C-alpha positions in Angstrom: -8.9 31.0 -13.4 -5.3 31.3 -14.4 -3.6 28.2 -15.9 -1.5 26.3 -13.4 0.6 23.2 -13.2 0.7 20.5 -10.5 4.2 20.2 -9.0 5.6 17.3 -7.0 9.2 17.6 -5.6 10.5 14.5 -4.0 14.0 13.6 -2.7 15.4 10.1 -2.3 14.2 10.1 1.3 11.0 12.1 1.4 8.3 14.2 -0.3 9.7 17.8 -0.2 6.8 19.9 -1.7 3.6 19.5 -3.6 1.1 22.0 -4.9 -0.1 24.2 -7.7 2.2 26.6 -9.5 2.4 29.0 -12.4 6.1 28.7 -13.1 9.0 26.5 -12.1 12.6 27.4 -12.8 15.4 24.7 -12.6 18.9 24.2 -13.7 19.5 21.2 -16.1 22.5 19.9 -17.8 21.2 21.7 -20.9 20.9 25.0 -19.0 18.3 26.8 -17.0 14.7 26.1 -17.9 11.4 27.7 -17.0 8.2 25.6 -17.2 4.8 27.1 -17.3 1.4 25.6 -18.0 1.1 24.3 -21.5 4.9 23.7 -21.9 6.0 21.0 -24.3 6.7 17.6 -22.6 10.2 17.4 -21.3 12.6 15.1 -19.4 15.9 16.6 -18.1 18.8 15.9 -15.9 19.1 18.3 -13.0 22.3 20.1 -12.1 22.9 21.2 -8.5 21.1 24.5 -8.2 18.1 26.2 -6.8 14.7 25.3 -8.0 12.2 28.2 -7.8 8.5 27.6 -7.8 6.0 30.5 -8.2 2.9 29.2 -6.5 -0.6 29.8 -7.7 -1.3 31.9 -4.6 1.5 34.3 -5.6 4.2 33.0 -3.2 7.6 31.6 -4.0 9.1 28.3 -2.8 12.9 27.8 -3.3 14.7 24.5 -2.8 18.4 23.6 -3.0 18.5 20.6 -5.3 21.5 18.3 -5.9 21.1 16.0 -8.8 18.1 14.1 -10.2 15.6 14.6 -12.9 12.8 16.9 -14.0 9.8 15.8 -16.1 6.8 17.6 -17.4 3.7 16.3 -19.2 0.0 17.2 -19.2 0.6 20.2 -16.8 2.2 17.8 -14.2 5.8 18.6 -13.3 7.9 16.2 -11.2 11.3 17.1 -9.7 12.9 13.8 -8.6 16.0 14.9 -6.7 18.9 12.9 -5.1 18.8 15.6 -2.3 16.5 18.5 -1.9 16.1 21.0 0.9 13.5 23.9 1.1 15.2 27.2 1.7 13.5 27.6 5.2 15.0 24.2 6.2 18.6 25.3 5.6 20.8 26.4 8.5 22.6 29.4 7.0 25.5 29.4 9.5 26.1 25.7 9.0 26.1 26.2 5.2 28.5 29.1 5.5 30.9 27.0 7.6 30.6 24.1 5.1 31.4 26.5 2.2 34.5 27.8 4.0 35.6 24.3 4.9 35.2 23.1 1.3 37.2 26.1 0.0 40.0 25.4 2.5 40.1 21.7 1.4 39.7 22.6 -2.3 36.7 20.2 -2.4 34.8 21.6 -5.5 31.8 19.3 -5.1 31.3 20.2 -1.4 31.8 23.9 -2.3 29.1 23.7 -5.0 26.7 22.0 -2.6 27.2 24.7 0.1 26.9 27.5 -2.5 23.7 26.1 -3.8 22.2 25.9 -0.3 23.1 29.6 0.4 21.7 30.7 -3.0 18.5 28.9 -2.3 18.1 30.7 1.1 18.9 34.1 -0.7 16.4 33.2 -3.5 19.1 33.6 -6.1 18.8 31.3 -9.1 
């Protein structure tokens, strides 16, 4: 049996995803990080960006995450996000409209949120 880690992703308002994984990639204030089973314990502050989870079954789960924390210890990884949306929950047309509106209004924060949502749908980290 391959080594795996248990992943819990929660947002302020709900549990987003839970399961077994072989790799989790996230963007922190210190840069992008990949966590695999046996990784050193860590606690990091999340930047807005996609979080990519390679499941033990060979699938991929991608979520748009906006702020929060990531922690890892004893092969248990927690993503505690202010806001998190799985890629299949994102309305692409709505995100595209939000991106255009943010660009027109020169709202950098809104532009970043919309861009992250579209990158999560595309599976781009």
